[in-house]
C-alpha positions in Angstrom: 0.0 0.0 0.0 1.6 3.2 -1.1 -0.7 5.4 1.0 -3.4 5.2 3.6 -4.4 8.8 3.2 -4.0 11.6 0.7 -1.9 14.6 1.4 -4.9 16.8 1.8 -6.9 14.5 4.1 -5.4 14.7 7.6 -7.1 16.7 10.3 -6.9 17.1 14.1 -9.1 14.0 14.4 -6.2 11.9 13.0 -3.8 12.9 15.8 -1.9 9.8 17.2 -2.9 7.7 14.1 -0.2 6.0 12.1 -0.5 6.9 8.4 1.3 6.3 5.1 1.6 9.1 2.5 3.0 9.3 -1.0 3.7 12.3 -3.1 6.1 14.9 -4.4 8.4 17.1 -2.3 7.1 20.6 -2.6 10.0 22.1 -0.6 12.0 21.4 2.5 13.4 23.5 5.3 16.6 22.3 7.0 17.4 23.8 10.4 20.1 21.2 11.1 18.6 19.6 14.1 15.1 19.6 12.5 13.8 19.2 9.0 10.4 20.1 7.7 9.2 18.8 4.3 6.0 19.8 2.5 4.6 16.7 0.7 2.2 17.3 -2.1 -0.2 15.2 -4.1 -3.3 16.1 -6.2 -5.4 16.5 -3.0 -3.2 18.9 -1.0 -0.1 19.4 1.1 0.9 17.8 4.4 3.9 18.9 6.5 6.4 16.2 7.5 8.8 16.6 10.4 12.1 14.9 11.1 14.2 15.8 14.2 17.4 14.6 15.9 15.6 13.5 19.1 13.0 11.3 17.5 14.4 10.5 14.1 17.2 7.9 13.5 20.4 9.5 12.2 20.3 7.6 8.9 16.8 8.8 8.2 17.9 12.4 9.0 20.6 12.1 6.4 18.2 10.7 3.9 15.7 13.6 4.6 18.6 16.1 4.1 19.1 14.6 0.6 15.5 15.3 -0.6 15.2 17.7 -3.5 12.2 19.4 -5.0 9.9 17.1 -6.8 11.4 13.9 -5.4 8.8 11.2 -5.2 8.7 9.7 -1.7 6.6 7.4 0.5 6.6 8.0 4.3 5.0 6.3 7.3 4.6 8.1 10.6 2.4 9.4 13.3 0.1 12.4 13.0 0.9 15.0 15.7 -0.4 18.4 16.5 1.5 21.2 14.7 3.0 23.8 16.9 2.9 26.6 14.4 -0.4 26.1 12.7 -1.0 27.2 9.0 -4.6 28.4 8.4 -3.9 28.7 4.6 -4.0 24.9 4.1 -6.6 22.3 5.1 -4.0 20.2 6.9 -2.5 23.1 8.7 -3.4 21.9 12.2 -1.3 18.7 12.0 2.0 17.3 10.8 3.4 13.8 10.4 6.4 12.7 12.5 8.1 10.4 10.1 9.2 6.9 11.2 9.9 5.5 7.7 11.1 7.3 4.5 11.5 5.7 1.1 12.6 7.6 -2.0 10.5 6.2 -4.8 12.1 8.3 -7.5 14.6 11.1 -7.6 14.0 14.2 -9.7 16.0 16.8 -11.6 15.5 20.3 -10.5 12.4 21.6 -12.4 13.0 24.3 -15.0 10.4 26.4 -13.1 8.9 26.4 -9.6 5.9 24.1 -9.1 3.9 26.7 -7.2 0.7 28.7 -7.9 2.7 31.8 -8.7 5.5 30.4 -10.9 8.6 31.9 -12.5 8.0 29.9 -15.7 7.0 31.7 -18.8 4.3 30.2 -21.1 6.7 28.7 -23.6 8.7 26.8 -21.0 5.6 25.7 -19.2 4.1 24.3 -22.4 7.3 22.4 -23.1 7.1 20.8 -19.7 3.4 20.6 -19.5 3.5 17.5 -17.3 5.2 19.7 -14.6 2.8 22.6 -15.2 -0.1 20.2 -14.5 1.3 19.7 -10.9 0.6 23.4 -10.2 -2.8 24.1 -8.5 -4.2 26.6 -11.1 -3.8 24.1 -14.0 -4.7 21.0 -11.9 -7.8 22.7 -10.6 -8.8 23.8 -14.1 -8.6 20.2 -15.4 -10.7 19.0 -12.4 -13.2 21.8 -13.1 -13.4 20.6 -16.7 -14.1 17.1 -15.5 -16.9 18.3 -13.3 -18.5 20.2 -16.1 -18.3 17.2 -18.4 -19.9 15.0 -15.8 -22.8 17.4 -15.2 -23.4 17.6 -19.0 -23.6 13.8 -19.2 -25.9 13.7 -16.2 -28.3 16.3 -17.5 -28.5 14.9 -21.1 -28.8 11.3 -19.9 -31.6 12.2 -17.6 -33.4 13.9 -20.6 -33.2 10.6 -22.6 -30.2 11.4 -24.8 -28.1 8.4 -26.0 -24.3 8.7 -26.1 -23.2 7.5 -29.6 -19.6 7.5 -30.9 -19.2 8.5 -34.6 -16.1 8.0 -36.8 -12.9 10.0 -36.8 -11.7 8.9 -40.2 -14.3 10.4 -42.6 -14.5 12.0 -46.1 -13.2 15.5 -46.8 -15.9 18.0 -47.8 -15.5 21.5 -49.4 -17.6 23.4 -46.8 -16.3 25.1 -43.7 -12.7 25.4 -42.6 -9.7 23.4 -44.0 -9.7 19.7 -43.1 -6.8 17.8 -41.5 -6.2 14.9 -43.9 -4.9 11.4 -43.2 -3.3 9.4 -46.1 -4.6 5.8 -46.5 -1.8 3.2 -46.8 -4.3 0.5 -48.0 -5.9 2.8 -50.6 -3.0 4.4 -52.4 -3.4 8.1 -53.3 -6.6 8.4 -51.2 -7.2 10.3 -48.0 -9.4 10.4 -45.0 -10.3 13.7 -43.3 -10.6 14.3 -39.6 -14.1 15.6 -38.7 -14.7 19.3 -38.3 -17.9 18.1 -36.6 -20.0 14.9 -36.6 -22.7 16.8 -38.5 -23.8 14.3 -41.2 -23.4 11.3 -38.9 -25.7 12.8 -36.2 -28.3 13.5 -38.9 -28.0 9.9 -40.1 -28.6 8.8 -36.5 -31.9 10.7 -36.6 -32.8 8.8 -39.8 -31.9 5.7 -37.9 -34.4 6.5 -35.3 -32.1 7.3 -32.3 -34.3 10.3 -31.6 -32.0 12.0 -29.0 -28.2 11.8 -29.5 -25.3 13.4 -27.8 -21.5 12.9 -27.8 -18.6 14.7 -26.1 -16.4 14.5 -29.2 -13.1 15.7 -30.5 -13.3 17.8 -33.7 -10.5 19.2 -35.9 -10.0 22.3 -38.0 -6.9 23.4 -39.8 -7.3 27.1 -39.4 -5.5 30.1 -37.9 -5.4 30.0 -34.1 -6.4 32.4 -31.4 -6.4 32.3 -27.6 -9.9 30.7 -27.7 -9.2 28.3 -30.6 -7.2 25.1 -31.0 -6.7 22.8 -34.0 -8.3 20.1 -32.1 -11.2 21.0 -29.8 -14.1 19.3 -28.0 -17.8 19.7 -28.7 -20.9 18.7 -26.8 -22.7 17.5 -29.9 -26.4 17.0 -29.8 -29.3 16.2 -32.2 -33.0 15.6 -31.7 -35.8 14.3 -34.0 -39.4 15.5 -34.2 -38.6 18.9 -32.8 -39.0 22.6 -33.7 -36.6 25.4 -32.7 -38.5 26.1 -29.5 -38.0 22.5 -28.3 -34.3 22.7 -28.8 -33.9 26.1 -27.1 -35.9 24.9 -24.1 -33.6 21.8 -23.7 -30.4 23.7 -23.9 -31.5 26.6 -21.8 -32.1 23.9 -19.2 -28.6 22.5 -19.7 -27.0 25.9 -19.3 -29.1 26.6 -16.1 -28.1 23.2 -14.8 -24.4 23.9 -15.3 -24.5 27.4 -13.8 -26.3 26.1 -10.8 -24.3 22.9 -10.2 -20.9 24.3 -11.2 -21.1 27.9 -10.2 -24.0 28.0 -7.8 -25.6 30.7 -9.9 -29.3 31.0 -10.7 -30.2 32.4 -14.1 -33.8 32.9 -15.0 -33.8 34.9 -18.2 -32.5 33.8 -21.6 -33.4 36.8 -23.8 -33.6 36.4 -27.5 -32.3 38.8 -30.0 -32.5 38.9 -33.8 -29.2 38.7 -35.7 -30.0 42.0 -37.4 -30.6 43.7 -34.1 -27.4 42.3 -32.6 -25.4 43.7 -35.5 -27.2 47.1 -35.3 -26.9 47.5 -31.5 -23.6 45.8 -30.8 -21.8 45.3 -34.0 -21.4 41.6 -33.7 -23.5 38.4 -33.5 -22.3 37.5 -30.0 -22.9 40.6 -27.9 -22.0 40.9 -24.2 -25.1 42.1 -22.5 -23.7 42.4 -19.0 -23.4 46.1 -19.6 -25.0 48.8 -21.9 -23.2 51.0 -24.4 -25.5 50.1 -27.2 -24.8 51.6 -30.5 -26.6 54.7 -31.6 -26.8 55.3 -35.4 -26.0 59.0 -36.0 -26.3 59.5 -39.8 -29.4 61.7 -39.6 -27.8 63.8 -36.7 -24.4 64.3 -38.3 -24.8 64.4 -42.1 -26.5 67.8 -42.4 -23.3 69.9 -41.9 -20.1 70.4 -43.8 -18.1 67.7 -42.0 -16.9 65.6 -44.9 -15.7 62.6 -42.8 -19.3 62.0 -41.7 -21.0 63.0 -44.9 -19.0 60.4 -47.0 -19.6 57.6 -44.5 -22.0 54.8 -45.1 -22.6 54.6 -41.3 -21.9 57.0 -38.4 -22.3 55.3 -35.1 -21.7 56.3 -31.5 -21.7 54.8 -28.0 -22.0 56.5 -24.6 -19.2 55.7 -22.2 -20.5 55.9 -18.6 -18.4 58.4 -16.6 -16.2 59.0 -19.6 -16.2 62.8 -19.3 -13.7 62.2 -16.4 -11.1 61.1 -19.0 -8.3 63.5 -19.5 -7.4 64.7 -23.0 -4.3 62.4 -22.8 -6.5 59.4 -21.9 -8.9 60.2 -24.8 -5.9 60.5 -27.1 -4.8 57.0 -26.0 -8.2 55.6 -26.8 -7.9 57.2 -30.3 -4.5 55.6 -30.7 -6.1 52.2 -29.6 -8.8 52.3 -32.3 -6.2 53.2 -35.0 -4.2 50.1 -34.2 -4.0 47.7 -37.2 -6.0 45.1 -35.3 -9.0 47.5 -35.1 -8.3 49.6 -38.2 -10.2 52.9 -37.6 -8.8 56.0 -39.2 -9.7 58.1 -36.1 -12.4 58.8 -33.5 -14.7 61.8 -32.9 -15.8 62.4 -29.3 -18.2 64.7 -27.4 -18.1 65.4 -23.6 -21.4 65.6 -21.8 -20.9 68.0 -19.0 -22.6 67.8 -15.7 -24.5 71.1 -16.4 -25.9 69.7 -19.6 -23.6 71.4 -22.0 -21.4 69.7 -24.5 -17.8 70.0 -25.7 -16.7 68.0 -28.8 -13.7 67.5 -30.9 -15.7 68.9 -33.9 -17.3 72.0 -32.3 -16.3 73.9 -35.5 -19.0 71.9 -37.3 -21.7 71.0 -34.7 -23.5 73.2 -32.2 -25.0 72.4 -28.8 -28.3 71.3 -30.4 -26.6 68.9 -32.7 -24.5 67.4 -29.8 -27.6 67.1 -27.6 -29.1 64.9 -30.4 -26.0 62.7 -30.3 -26.4 62.3 -26.6 -30.1 61.5 -27.0 -29.5 58.8 -29.6 -26.7 57.1 -27.7 -28.4 57.4 -24.3 -25.5 59.6 -22.9 -26.1 61.2 -19.5 -24.3 64.1 -17.8 -20.8 62.9 -17.0 -20.6 60.5 -20.0 -18.4 60.6 -23.1 -19.8 60.0 -26.6 -17.4 58.2 -28.9 -18.2 58.2 -32.6 -16.7 56.2 -35.5 -17.7 56.3 -39.2 -17.1 54.4 -42.4 -18.4 51.4 -44.3 -21.1 49.7 -42.3 -19.6 46.3 -41.7 -16.1 47.7 -40.9 -17.3 50.5 -38.6 -19.6 48.1 -36.7 -16.7 45.7 -36.1 -14.4 48.6 -35.0 -17.0 50.0 -32.6 -17.7 46.6 -31.2 -14.0 46.2 -30.4 -13.9 49.6 -28.8 -17.0 48.9 -26.7 -15.5 45.7 -25.3 -12.1 47.4 -24.6 -13.7 50.3 -22.7 -15.9 47.9 -20.8 -12.8 46.0 -19.8 -11.1 49.2 -18.6 -14.3 50.2 -16.7 -14.6 46.8 -14.9 -17.9 46.1 -16.5 -17.1 42.5 -17.6 -17.4 40.7 -14.2 -16.5 37.0 -14.8 -18.8 36.1 -11.8 -21.8 37.6 -13.6 -23.4 35.4 -16.3 -25.7 36.8 -19.0 -26.9 34.3 -21.5 -28.5 35.3 -24.8 -30.0 33.5 -27.8 -29.3 35.1 -31.1 -31.7 33.9 -33.8 -32.7 34.4 -37.4 -29.3 34.4 -38.9 -28.9 34.9 -42.7 -28.9 31.5 -44.4 -26.2 32.6 -46.9 -23.3 34.9 -46.6 -21.8 36.8 -49.6 -18.1 36.4 -50.2 -17.0 39.9 -51.3 -13.9 38.6 -53.0 -15.5 35.9 -55.2 -19.1 37.3 -55.3 -20.5 33.9 -54.4 -22.7 32.9 -51.5 -21.7 30.3 -49.0 -23.6 28.9 -46.0 -23.3 31.0 -42.9 -23.5 27.9 -40.7 -23.4 24.8 -42.9 -25.3 23.6 -46.0 -27.7 21.4 -44.0 -29.3 24.3 -42.2 -33.0 24.8 -43.1 -34.3 28.2 -44.2 -37.1 29.7 -42.1 -40.5 28.4 -43.1 -41.9 30.1 -46.2 -38.5 31.6 -47.3 -37.2 28.9 -49.6 -38.6 30.6 -52.7 -36.5 33.8 -51.9 -33.3 31.8 -52.8 -34.0 32.4 -56.5 -34.7 36.2 -56.2 -33.1 37.6 -53.0 -30.7 35.0 -51.6 -29.1 37.4 -49.2 -32.5 38.1 -47.5 -33.3 34.5 -46.6 -33.2 33.8 -42.9 -31.9 30.5 -41.5 -33.8 28.4 -38.9 -30.6 28.8 -36.8 -29.7 30.0 -33.3 -26.6 30.7 -31.3 -26.3 30.6 -27.5 -24.1 33.5 -26.3 -22.6 33.8 -22.8 -20.8 36.9 -21.7 -19.9 37.9 -25.2 -18.8 34.5 -26.3 -20.6 32.1 -28.6 -20.7 28.9 -26.5 -23.1 26.9 -28.8 -24.9 27.0 -32.1 -27.2 24.9 -34.1 -30.2 24.8 -36.4 -33.2 23.0 -37.7 -31.9 20.8 -40.5 -33.1 20.2 -44.0 -34.6 16.7 -43.9 -35.9 16.1 -47.5 -33.8 15.5 -50.7 -35.5 18.1 -52.8 -34.8 21.0 -50.4 -31.3 19.8 -49.9 -30.7 19.7 -53.6 -32.0 23.3 -54.0 -29.6 24.4 -51.2 -26.6 22.7 -52.9 -27.5 24.4 -56.2 -27.5 27.8 -54.6 -24.1 27.1 -53.0 -22.6 26.5 -56.4 -22.6 22.7 -56.4 -23.4 20.9 -59.6 -25.7 17.9 -59.4 -22.8 15.6 -59.9 -20.6 17.3 -57.2 -23.5 17.2 -54.7 -23.9 13.5 -55.3 -20.2 12.8 -55.0 -19.8 14.7 -51.8 -23.1 14.1 -50.0 -24.9 11.4 -52.0 -25.1 9.1 -48.9 -27.1 11.8 -47.0 -29.4 12.5 -49.9 -30.0 8.8 -50.3 -30.8 8.5 -46.6 -33.4 11.3 -46.8 -35.4 9.0 -49.3 -35.9 6.4 -46.6 -38.1 8.4 -44.2 -36.0 11.1 -42.5 -37.8 12.8 -39.6 -37.8 16.5 -39.0 -34.7 17.1 -36.8 -32.4 19.7 -35.4 -29.6 20.1 -33.0 -27.0 22.2 -31.3 -23.3 21.9 -30.4 -21.6 23.5 -27.5 -17.9 24.3 -27.6 -16.8 22.5 -24.4 -13.4 24.1 -24.1 -14.8 27.6 -24.3 -17.8 26.9 -22.1 -15.6 25.5 -19.4 -13.3 28.5 -19.6 -16.2 31.0 -19.2 -17.7 29.0 -16.4 -14.3 29.1 -14.8 -14.1 32.9 -15.1 -11.7 33.1 -18.0 -12.0 33.5 -21.8 -8.8 31.7 -22.9 -9.2 27.9 -23.2 -5.6 26.7 -23.0 -5.4 26.1 -19.2 -8.5 24.0 -19.4 -6.9 21.6 -21.9 -4.5 19.0 -20.6 -2.0 19.2 -23.5 -2.8 22.2 -25.7 -1.1 23.4 -28.8 0.6 26.8 -29.1 -0.4 29.6 -31.3 1.4 28.0 -34.3 -0.5 24.8 -33.8 2.5 23.0 -32.4 2.8 20.7 -29.4 6.2 21.9 -28.2 6.3 19.1 -25.5 6.3 16.2 -28.0 7.5 18.3 -30.9 4.6 17.7 -33.2 3.9 18.0 -36.1 7.1 16.2 -37.2 8.7 15.0 -40.4 8.0 11.4 -41.5 10.9 9.2 -42.7 11.1 8.2 -46.3 9.9 4.6 -45.6 6.7 5.9 -44.2 6.3 8.4 -47.0 6.8 5.7 -49.6 4.2 3.4 -47.9 1.7 6.2 -48.0 2.4 7.0 -51.6 3.6 10.5 -50.6 7.2 10.2 -51.7 6.6 11.6 -55.2 4.7 14.6 -53.9 7.5 15.4 -51.4 10.2 15.1 -54.1 8.3 17.4 -56.5 
């Protein structure tokens, strides 16, 4: 038996008990006549004590040799600690060691295994197995496990069946780039790793499974960000014989369940917002509604004077920054520099101070009088003491720029409290999205999304106006889940493929198996997928997902710990029929 108790388990009630512990040496303090060692495992820390009066000389020498991260087993008696430590759960006791065995020695770690470490991100990624020993990372992984278990519990109680779908599938032209896997047995042919189990879960509905879920790995070969990895995990769900309302009800319930069981937070309201309204009021389709600063469109209030910047703009839009009139000129200049960064791309920013006495002072007083500026304040909802920030330009660009500014100012003002949770459904997305470079439409979600009832005919006349029977669940300004009611008949699916630019032959080659399945009695169905990594991070009070993944990739998509991806040797390349491609 390596241990009778964990290192976080002992209390005053264990005094005088003989115990056996195993773990890693956190640190030791050698006073010559007495040695204290902090022993750590996943569950906590217990202080060990060795002293000349009660510890044999040979064991004292052995204790002196202990280095950081040595793996040891000790047996001893629990005694009351003279200098108690209220910061740890075992702080009332210590173990007087009678037996010490070094199970494995350890090199000095490249960074300290403590909550506040001296290791930078690169070195901690390289030695991720050491980083996991630190409480912040360890606790994040335990937190993720708790969320996953609660997801399984809720969905299973609701009658969902956990079904595994294949990882080696067929590459399709929709969505992000696929990761591809060469087939040795089928020379010159490739599998793709799934970006989602989309078609398989639809086929499960055709198969009569009715309610499916899977916590599943998905893969996308795309540029990375703090909240994106090349491999990620989805809570993938599908239901048959449902309408949009049925799905929203189930997954509101799941979100409430997680917030209650994981965060002990009660959330009653899940407001709904049209996609068009989200873009108009917040500039993006995943607005953070924990705070205000809604957009006010100022074209009518600004394009009647001789200010060419506004007159030439497709959209002039402003927000009211609460308390912003307290900003100094230098602070406002820094905000203007921030919006002119390449990542935001604005050419400048106009502002107007709303003074406590109801008067206004703007950066364009030469062009706009007090009556004009009062209109700006009215449209943006600015109150005395606020600052109105105004951007202008092409509609899509300026909305994105103002959205970025809104989030940045909210962060500076402390309005994005991670302990406050504000869910939101965004509904009625466009079915198709125009690619400005090619002039072609592509599916905003995926090609299996159903148009809203009665709008199919619009595809021939006004494809950009067709709304999708689709919905996203947003939490604190992050999309945590999205889904749709699916197309479930062959004719409608064929029309959709046609408008996405597929020939009849291409559609059959890529998705013939699904079209064939629809001819054998496909039920109406729909579903939703949560991004588990992002959901866990937000529930854990963060927005970056890396610390909630055991072995993440870096921003270049590399695993620096195992040094992957890596070059294959020539023998492997030849077996996979890739040698010629490499040589060319």
